[in-house]
C-alpha positions as CSV (number, residue, x, y, z in Angstrom):
1,M,0.0,0.0,0.0
2,K,1.3,3.4,-0.9
3,R,2.1,5.9,1.9
4,R,-0.6,8.3,0.8
5,E,-3.2,5.5,0.8
6,L,-2.1,4.3,4.2
7,S,-2.4,7.8,5.7
8,A,-5.9,8.1,4.3
9,A,-6.9,4.7,5.8
10,L,-5.5,5.7,9.2
11,L,-7.4,9.0,9.1
12,L,-10.6,7.2,8.3
13,A,-10.1,4.7,11.0
14,G,-9.2,7.4,13.6
15,G,-12.3,9.4,12.6
16,A,-14.5,6.3,13.0
17,V,-13.1,5.7,16.5
18,L,-13.5,9.4,17.4
19,Q,-17.1,9.4,16.1
20,S,-17.8,6.2,18.0
21,R,-16.5,7.7,21.2
22,Q,-18.6,10.9,20.7
23,A,-21.7,8.8,20.1
24,K,-21.0,6.9,23.3
25,A,-20.4,10.1,25.2
26,T,-23.6,11.7,24.1
27,D,-25.7,8.5,24.3
28,C,-28.2,9.9,21.8
29,A,-27.7,7.3,19.0
30,P,-29.4,6.7,16.7
31,A,-29.4,10.0,14.8
32,P,-30.3,12.8,14.8
33,C,-27.9,13.9,17.4
34,Y,-27.0,17.6,17.9
35,P,-23.7,18.1,19.8
36,P,-23.3,21.1,22.1
37,T,-22.8,24.4,20.4
38,A,-20.0,26.8,21.3
39,R,-22.5,29.2,22.8
40,E,-24.1,26.5,24.9
41,I,-20.7,25.6,26.3
42,A,-19.8,29.2,26.9
43,E,-23.1,29.8,28.8
44,S,-22.6,26.5,30.8
45,V,-25.9,25.1,29.6
46,A,-24.7,22.4,27.2
47,P,-27.1,19.5,27.1
48,T,-25.9,15.9,27.8
49,G,-27.3,12.5,27.1
50,P,-30.6,12.0,25.3
51,N,-31.6,15.7,25.4
52,Q,-29.2,16.1,22.4
53,I,-31.8,14.5,20.2
54,H,-33.5,17.9,20.2
55,P,-32.0,20.7,18.1
56,P,-30.5,23.9,19.7
57,G,-33.3,26.3,20.8
58,N,-35.9,23.6,21.6
59,V,-36.7,23.9,25.3
60,L,-36.8,20.1,25.6
61,R,-33.0,20.2,24.9
62,Y,-32.4,22.1,28.1
63,G,-34.6,20.0,30.4
64,A,-38.2,21.3,29.9
65,I,-40.8,18.8,31.0
66,D,-44.2,18.4,29.5
67,I,-46.5,18.0,32.6
68,G,-49.4,16.6,30.5
69,P,-52.8,18.0,29.7
70,S,-54.4,17.7,33.2
71,A,-51.7,17.6,35.8
72,V,-52.2,19.8,38.9
73,V,-49.7,22.6,38.4
74,A,-48.8,22.9,42.1
75,S,-47.3,19.5,42.2
76,A,-45.8,19.4,38.7
77,P,-42.1,19.8,37.9
78,S,-40.9,23.3,36.8
79,S,-39.5,24.2,33.4
80,S,-38.5,27.7,34.3
81,T,-34.7,27.0,34.4
82,A,-34.9,25.2,31.1
83,F,-36.6,28.2,29.4
84,T,-34.0,30.5,30.9
85,N,-31.1,28.4,29.7
86,A,-32.6,28.1,26.3
87,L,-32.7,31.9,26.0
88,L,-29.2,32.2,27.3
89,A,-27.8,30.0,24.5
90,N,-30.1,31.1,21.7
91,D,-31.7,34.2,20.2
92,E,-34.7,32.1,19.1
93,I,-36.3,29.3,21.1
94,H,-39.0,26.8,20.2
95,V,-41.8,25.6,22.5
96,P,-43.2,22.3,21.1
97,R,-46.6,20.8,21.8
98,G,-47.1,20.2,25.5
99,R,-47.9,21.9,28.8
100,F,-45.0,23.6,30.6
101,K,-44.9,25.1,34.1
102,V,-42.9,28.4,34.0
103,S,-42.7,31.8,35.6
104,N,-40.4,34.9,35.7
105,I,-38.6,34.3,32.4
106,A,-36.4,37.3,31.7
107,L,-36.2,39.1,28.3
108,S,-33.0,40.8,29.3
109,D,-31.1,40.6,26.0
110,A,-32.5,42.3,22.8
111,G,-34.0,40.5,19.9
112,K,-35.3,37.3,21.6
113,V,-37.9,35.2,19.7
114,I,-40.1,32.7,21.6
115,R,-42.2,30.7,19.3
116,G,-44.6,27.9,19.9
117,E,-46.3,25.6,17.4
118,S,-49.8,27.1,17.8
119,R,-51.9,29.2,20.2
120,W,-53.6,25.9,21.2
121,H,-50.9,23.3,21.6
122,S,-47.9,25.1,23.1
123,R,-49.2,25.7,26.6
124,L,-47.7,27.6,29.5
125,V,-49.0,27.6,33.0
126,P,-47.7,29.8,35.9
127,E,-45.3,28.4,38.4
128,F,-45.8,31.2,40.8
129,A,-48.6,33.7,41.6
130,A,-47.9,37.4,41.5
131,Q,-45.2,36.9,38.9
132,P,-45.3,37.3,35.1
133,I,-44.4,34.5,32.8
134,F,-42.3,36.7,30.6
135,H,-40.9,40.1,31.6
136,F,-37.9,42.4,31.8
137,P,-36.3,42.0,35.3
138,E,-36.9,44.9,37.7
139,E,-33.3,44.6,39.0
140,L,-31.8,45.5,35.7
141,S,-31.5,49.0,34.3
142,G,-32.3,50.3,30.9
143,S,-34.7,48.8,28.4
144,S,-34.9,45.7,26.2
145,Y,-35.8,45.8,22.5
146,G,-37.1,43.9,19.6
147,H,-38.7,40.8,21.0
148,L,-41.2,38.5,19.4
149,I,-43.5,36.1,21.3
150,E,-45.9,34.1,19.2
151,N,-48.1,31.0,18.9
152,L,-48.3,30.3,22.6
153,R,-51.2,29.5,24.9
154,F,-51.0,31.2,28.3
155,E,-53.2,29.2,30.8
156,L,-53.2,31.7,33.7
157,H,-55.0,29.3,36.0
158,D,-54.5,25.9,37.6
159,N,-57.1,23.6,36.1
160,G,-59.7,26.3,36.2
161,S,-58.7,28.0,39.4
162,N,-57.6,31.6,38.8
163,V,-54.0,32.6,39.4
164,A,-53.1,36.2,40.2
165,C,-50.4,36.7,37.6
166,T,-49.6,38.3,34.2
167,G,-48.9,36.5,31.0
168,V,-46.5,39.1,29.5
169,Y,-45.3,42.2,31.3
170,L,-43.9,44.6,28.8
171,G,-42.2,47.0,31.2
172,R,-39.1,48.8,29.9
173,I,-39.5,46.9,26.7
174,N,-39.7,48.7,23.3
175,N,-40.5,47.8,19.7
176,S,-41.6,44.2,20.6
177,A,-44.5,42.2,19.4
178,I,-46.9,39.5,20.8
179,R,-48.6,37.7,18.0
180,S,-51.2,34.9,17.6
181,C,-51.3,34.0,21.3
182,R,-54.1,33.0,23.6
183,F,-54.5,34.2,27.2
184,E,-56.9,32.4,29.4
185,G,-58.1,33.0,33.0
186,G,-60.0,30.3,34.8
187,S,-63.4,32.1,34.8
188,K,-64.6,35.7,34.8
189,T,-65.9,35.2,38.4
190,G,-63.0,36.1,40.6
191,A,-60.7,36.5,37.7
192,T,-57.2,37.8,38.9
193,A,-55.0,37.3,35.8
194,D,-54.0,39.9,33.3
195,G,-53.0,38.9,29.8
196,V,-50.6,41.6,28.7
197,V,-49.4,44.7,30.6
198,F,-47.8,47.7,28.9
199,A,-45.8,49.3,31.7
200,A,-43.1,52.0,32.3
201,P,-41.8,51.3,35.8
202,S,-39.9,54.3,37.2
203,N,-41.0,56.2,34.1
204,S,-38.5,54.0,32.1
205,A,-40.0,53.5,28.6
206,S,-42.3,51.1,27.0
207,Y,-42.9,52.4,23.5
208,A,-44.1,51.1,20.2
209,N,-44.9,47.6,21.4
210,S,-47.9,45.7,19.8
211,V,-50.3,42.9,20.5
212,T,-51.6,41.4,17.2
213,D,-54.3,38.8,16.6
214,C,-54.5,37.5,20.2
215,N,-57.3,36.0,22.2
216,F,-58.1,37.0,25.8
217,E,-60.7,35.1,27.7
218,N,-61.9,35.1,31.3
219,C,-59.1,37.5,32.3
220,R,-59.3,40.3,34.9
221,T,-57.9,42.5,32.2
222,G,-57.0,41.4,28.7
223,V,-54.5,44.2,28.0
224,R,-53.7,47.0,30.4
225,F,-51.9,50.3,29.7
226,S,-50.1,51.5,32.8
227,K,-48.8,55.1,33.6
228,N,-46.5,56.5,30.9
229,A,-46.6,53.3,28.8
230,N,-47.2,55.5,25.7
231,N,-47.7,54.8,22.1
232,N,-48.5,51.1,22.3
233,N,-50.8,49.3,20.0
234,I,-53.4,46.5,19.7
235,F,-54.3,45.1,16.3
236,G,-57.3,42.9,15.9
237,G,-57.9,40.0,18.3
238,E,-60.7,39.2,20.7
239,F,-61.5,40.1,24.3
240,V,-64.2,37.8,25.6
241,N,-65.8,37.4,29.0
242,C,-63.2,39.5,30.8
243,V,-63.8,41.8,33.7
244,T,-62.2,44.5,31.7
245,G,-61.3,43.9,28.1
246,I,-58.9,46.7,27.6
247,D,-57.8,49.2,30.4
248,A,-56.5,52.5,29.1
249,A,-57.2,54.3,32.4
250,P,-54.3,53.9,34.7
251,D,-55.2,55.2,38.2
252,D,-51.7,56.4,39.1
253,G,-51.0,58.8,36.2
254,P,-51.6,59.5,32.5
255,V,-50.9,57.4,29.5
256,D,-50.6,58.9,26.0
257,T,-51.8,57.7,22.6
258,P,-53.0,54.1,23.1
259,K,-54.2,52.8,19.8
260,I,-56.5,49.9,19.1
261,F,-57.5,48.7,15.6
262,G,-60.3,46.4,14.7
263,S,-60.7,44.4,17.9
264,R,-63.8,42.5,19.0
265,I,-64.8,43.0,22.7
266,E,-67.7,40.9,23.9
267,G,-69.3,39.8,27.2
268,C,-67.0,41.9,29.4
269,D,-68.2,43.8,32.4
270,V,-66.4,46.8,30.8
271,G,-65.2,46.6,27.3
272,L,-62.8,49.6,27.3
273,K,-61.8,51.8,30.3
274,E,-60.6,55.2,29.1
275,C,-58.7,58.0,30.8
276,A,-55.9,58.6,28.4
277,N,-54.5,61.4,26.3
278,Q,-55.2,61.2,22.6
279,G,-56.6,57.6,22.7
280,M,-57.3,56.5,19.1
281,Y,-59.8,53.6,18.5
282,F,-60.5,52.4,15.0
283,G,-63.3,50.1,14.0
284,L,-63.9,48.3,17.3
285,R,-66.8,46.0,17.7
286,F,-68.6,45.9,21.1
287,E,-71.2,43.3,21.9
288,D,-73.1,42.3,25.0
289,N,-70.8,44.1,27.5
290,G,-72.1,45.6,30.7
291,I,-70.6,48.9,29.5
292,D,-68.8,49.3,26.2
293,V,-66.7,52.3,27.0
294,D,-66.4,53.7,30.6
295,F,-64.7,57.2,30.8
296,L,-63.1,57.6,34.2
297,R,-61.6,60.5,36.1
298,Y,-59.0,60.5,38.9
299,G,-58.2,63.3,41.3
300,T,-55.1,64.0,43.4
301,G,-54.2,66.8,45.9
302,V,-56.3,68.9,48.2
303,P,-58.4,70.3,46.6
304,P,-58.2,67.5,44.0
305,V,-57.0,68.2,40.5
306,Y,-58.9,65.9,38.2
307,R,-57.5,64.0,35.3
308,V,-60.0,63.1,32.6
309,S,-60.0,61.5,29.2
310,T,-58.6,64.1,26.7
311,D,-59.1,64.3,22.9
312,T,-60.2,60.7,22.5
313,H,-61.1,59.7,19.0
314,F,-63.4,56.9,17.8
315,F,-63.1,56.2,14.0
316,G,-65.9,53.9,13.0
317,G,-67.0,51.0,15.1
318,S,-70.3,49.2,16.1
319,T,-72.1,48.0,19.2
320,A,-74.7,45.3,19.8
321,V,-76.9,44.9,22.8
322,S,-74.6,46.8,25.2
323,E,-76.2,49.6,27.3
324,P,-74.8,52.1,27.7
325,C,-72.2,52.4,25.0
326,F,-70.4,55.5,26.4
327,N,-70.6,55.8,30.2
328,N,-69.6,58.9,32.1
329,D,-68.9,60.7,28.9
330,R,-68.9,64.0,30.9
331,Y,-65.3,62.9,31.8
332,A,-64.3,62.9,28.1
333,S,-62.9,66.3,27.2
334,G,-62.6,66.7,23.4
335,L,-64.3,63.5,22.5
336,V,-64.7,63.0,18.8
337,C,-66.7,60.0,17.6
338,L,-67.2,59.3,13.9
339,A,-69.1,56.1,14.5
340,P,-72.9,56.6,14.0
341,E,-73.8,53.3,15.7
342,L,-71.8,54.1,18.8
343,L,-73.4,57.5,19.0
344,G,-76.9,56.3,18.3
345,N,-76.6,53.8,21.1
346,C,-75.3,56.5,23.5
347,L,-78.1,58.9,22.6
348,R,-80.7,56.3,23.3
349,T,-79.4,54.8,26.5
350,N,-77.1,57.3,28.3
351,S,-79.6,60.1,28.9
352,A,-78.4,60.9,32.4
353,Q,-75.1,62.2,31.1
354,R,-74.6,65.7,29.9
355,P,-74.2,65.6,26.1
356,N,-70.6,65.7,25.1
357,E,-70.4,63.7,21.9
358,M,-70.1,65.0,18.4
359,V,-73.6,64.2,17.2
360,G,-72.5,62.7,14.0
361,P,-74.6,60.2,12.0
362,N,-74.7,62.8,9.2
363,V,-71.8,65.1,9.9
364,F,-69.6,63.5,7.4
365,A,-72.5,61.8,5.5
366,P,-72.6,62.1,1.7
367,F,-74.8,64.8,0.2
368,S,-77.1,62.0,-1.1
369,D,-78.9,61.7,2.3
370,T,-82.6,62.3,2.0
371,G,-84.3,65.2,3.6
372,T,-85.2,68.8,2.9
373,L,-82.7,71.5,3.4
374,V,-84.1,74.0,5.9
375,N,-83.0,77.2,7.5
376,P,-84.8,77.5,10.9
377,P,-85.6,81.1,11.9
378,G,-82.6,83.0,13.2
379,A,-80.0,80.6,11.9
380,G,-78.4,83.0,9.4
381,T,-75.4,81.6,7.6
382,F,-73.3,78.8,8.9
383,A,-69.8,78.1,10.0
384,A,-69.0,74.8,11.7
385,Y,-66.7,74.2,14.6
386,F,-65.8,71.2,16.8
387,R,-65.6,71.8,20.5
388,G,-65.2,69.1,23.1
389,G,-66.9,66.6,20.9
390,R,-69.9,68.9,20.2
391,V,-70.6,70.6,17.0
392,V,-71.0,74.4,17.4
393,L,-72.6,76.1,14.4
394,D,-72.7,79.7,13.4
395,N,-70.1,80.7,16.0
396,Q,-72.5,81.8,18.8
397,Q,-76.0,80.7,17.9
398,W,-76.1,77.0,17.3
399,I,-75.3,74.2,19.6
400,V,-76.4,70.7,18.7
401,G,-76.6,68.1,21.5
402,R,-78.7,65.4,23.0
403,D,-81.9,66.4,24.8
404,Q,-82.0,65.5,28.5
405,A,-84.8,63.0,28.1
406,G,-82.5,61.0,25.8
407,T,-85.2,60.8,23.1
408,G,-83.3,62.6,20.4
409,V,-81.1,65.5,19.3
410,V,-82.1,69.1,19.8
411,F,-80.8,72.4,18.6
412,A,-80.7,75.7,20.6
413,L,-80.5,79.2,19.5
414,N,-78.6,82.0,21.3
415,V,-77.8,79.8,24.2
416,N,-75.8,81.9,26.7
417,A,-76.8,80.7,30.2
418,S,-76.9,77.1,31.5
419,N,-75.2,75.3,28.6
420,V,-72.8,77.8,27.3
421,V,-71.6,80.8,29.2
422,E,-68.6,81.8,27.2
423,I,-68.0,81.7,23.4
424,G,-66.0,84.1,21.4
425,A,-62.6,85.6,21.0
426,S,-61.2,84.0,24.1
427,G,-61.5,80.6,22.4
428,K,-63.0,79.0,25.6
429,V,-66.3,77.3,26.3
430,D,-67.7,76.4,29.6
431,V,-70.1,73.6,29.1
432,G,-72.0,74.0,32.4
433,N,-69.3,72.5,34.5
434,T,-66.9,74.6,36.5
435,E,-64.0,72.2,36.5
436,T,-61.0,73.5,34.6
437,A,-60.6,70.2,32.8
438,H,-63.8,70.8,31.0
439,R,-62.7,74.0,29.4
440,T,-61.2,73.4,25.9
441,R,-60.5,75.5,22.9
442,I,-62.8,75.9,20.0
443,F,-61.1,75.1,16.8
444,K,-62.1,75.0,13.1
445,P,-60.7,72.1,11.1
446,S,-59.7,73.7,7.8
447,F,-60.3,70.5,5.9
448,L,-64.0,70.4,6.9
449,F,-66.3,73.3,6.2
450,S,-66.8,77.0,6.9
451,G,-68.2,80.2,5.5
452,G,-71.7,81.3,4.5
453,A,-74.2,80.8,1.7
454,T,-72.3,82.8,-0.8
455,S,-68.8,81.4,-0.2
456,G,-69.2,78.0,-2.0
457,P,-71.5,75.1,-2.9
458,V,-73.4,73.0,-0.4
459,I,-71.2,70.1,0.5
460,N,-73.2,68.5,3.3
461,K,-76.2,68.7,5.5
462,F,-76.7,68.6,9.2
463,P,-79.8,67.0,10.6
464,V,-82.0,69.1,12.9
465,Y,-84.4,67.5,15.5
466,N,-87.0,69.0,17.7
467,A,-87.2,68.3,21.5
468,S,-89.3,65.1,20.9
469,G,-86.6,63.7,18.7
470,S,-88.5,64.2,15.4
471,L,-86.4,65.2,12.4
472,V,-87.5,68.6,11.2
473,G,-85.1,69.0,8.3
474,Y,-81.5,69.6,7.4
475,V,-79.3,72.6,7.6
476,P,-76.9,73.3,4.7
477,I,-73.2,73.3,5.2
478,Y,-71.2,75.3,2.7
479,S,-67.7,74.8,1.5
480,S,-65.2,77.6,2.2
């Protein structure tokens, strides 16, 4: 045999022996077998023995234990350390089908991905009460960025018994997303679990996070916005049989620009709590809630300085069965609602409240609406303004609002006493309430309408009702 051929044969034989020794050491034959990675070794979480049949990132590789579909959580083994070790050694971890007992899993490094197989089959149950399942550790400083959590089922109960915990606590976390997950409490009665919390502890950031296409059922709160957790978003999803579907009314301070798009909120005691600045709600569907939207106020100091909902906008949306739709709307300063069905429900069922909505089924309606254009006596020419959710027409003469009996919409001429005591150059209106928070500026949106009969064509019509709620005609609105 030639020297070159002999050397090759020896190399092959040596490799076979080495491979045999490695197989024996790992004890995971037959294949597949995934030896420890350099990162696992560096983090001291390298798997041994049969766990190496699972690829890097799979939580089973690091010792996670499927406790089975019906095990009592209190007596089941924990997988918290396995999840923590998986995140130490990988930027992306996989949660297979199964039921795993975990709590207090830290998202301390940026860009972690935690992905299950589906929102039904990859199930997480809490190991401890009063602790979140995923969070940014309070003892660390700064913020954490760019995480993705998806396709997981958070069972925030122990076989139907509620656990006081949180699924995902997004405190000091930015630009992160929760997608296609399911959050379950045991039952709405005595519910103590929150699905997702946007938080900014110590005023330390929680911006531009999102919850997309998630289910929340039987939770104390589906999604909660805490003080200063600004500019966070909810896209789609369902909130069913929760005590509160979405809470955007933190009691310890303001939150700015919460945004919710196209969610369904059904069977909750309160669908949406609102005491935010510039809350924006697009195309929400409310159904069979005790209250669809509850506007709250909070006071601090002596005498108290009250904080109320400010410049809240509803763009579209619908409601079914719920009464009332808007509750305590006197605590909504600058409310604008471009959702005829929401307004119609409020006008019918919330008669005890002072009218503060923009009465709007036809404000932006097309000109093709039926009805006769009328000019009631004393109306003169028209300019249109928005103020605190009301429509103020003709500067000082026309105020359109709900009548106190709740039977319809009325108009008032030359009102200068009980409803409006100040309109004019100062740009202030007092709507019959002496609290400073209820004084807001009149403004004229330039894109809308203004002017008089000679300044342009009629571009819309505003409905006029009498005190009994009967439509008496339409007032022309002219372009500028």
